N, C-alpha and C positions, 0 to 999 in steps of 0.2 A: 532636863539633866537628871540622871539617875544616880543615887547615892548608895554606897555599900556601908554596912556596919561591921565592925570587927570588935570582938570582945578581947580586951587586954587581960593579962594575969591579975591585975588589981580590979577587974571587972569594970573598967572604964571603957567608954565607947569612943571610937574615932570615926568621924564622918569624912568620907573621901569620895571623889568622883571616880568613875570608871577610868577616865584618862589619867588621873593622878595615880591610881593604883597600877595601871599598866606601866606608867613611867617609873614608878618606884621598883617594880619587879624587874623591868628591863635594866635599870641602873644596877641593881643588886646582882643580876646574872652577868652583866658585863664585867663588873669588878671581880666576881668569882672566876670567870673564864680567864681574865687577864692574869690573875694570880696563879692559876694553874699552868697556863701555856707560855707566859713570858719567863725566860730563864732568869733565875735569881743570881745575882752577882755574889759568888762565893769567894771570900778572901782566904787564900791559903797562907797560913802563917809561916810555912817553911819555904825557903828559896828553892830554885830548881837544882842547885848543886849543894849538897849537904856535907858538913864536916863530920868528924867522927862522932861527936856528941849528938848532933842532930840525927845522924843515921841510926845511932843506937836508940834514940827516942822514937824515931819513925818506925823502926823494925821491932821495937820492944825487946831488945836483946842487950846483954852485957857487953861492955867494951872488950873484954877478953875474948868473947865469942866472935865479935866483929873482927878483931885482929887475927884470930885463928882462921876465919874465913878468907881474909885477904892473904894471909901467909900461904894458904893452900890454893889460892886462886879460885876459890869456890864462889866468889861474889864479884860482880863488876865494880871496879874502882879506878880512879886516876890518881896520879901522884905528881905533885908540883913541889920540888925541893924535898923537904922532909914531911910535908903535909899530905894527908889522904883526903880525897874528895869522892863523893858518890852522887851520881846522877839519879835524881828521884824517879825519872821515867825508867831508867835501866833497872833500878831496884824494884819498881812495880812489875816490870816484865819478868825479872828474876823470880819474884814471889809467885806470880801467876803461872809461869811456865815451869817452875822448878829448875830453872837454868843453873847449871854448874859449869864453870869454866875450869876444867881439869888441866893439869900441866901439859898433857899431850896435845890438847887442842886449844890451848890458851894463846891469844894474840898478845903481842908485846904491850906493855903499859902505854897508855896514851898520855902525852904531856899537854898541858894547856898552851 
């Protein structure tokens, strides 16, 4: 059996066999690969439909700006009774595409 010597930062020696060293390296590589390739479960604190306060926080805009966008139909929204709701997916699309629902091409409001 052949042994390898490693010098540690405190100049201590660790005696290990070739098989033990290969096993340690293989275990370390497996853990590293799994951490990279396995999807991490990301918990999103915001629901899929946002109220006015949540939408303002998500978009980082003032309430008055959000209300102005809804009044001009520049932003996708839904209304149930007197409350406004915003789909997070539609807001993301609106941000990415620069989507603006102008009055001439605006579809009627959707109800829940």
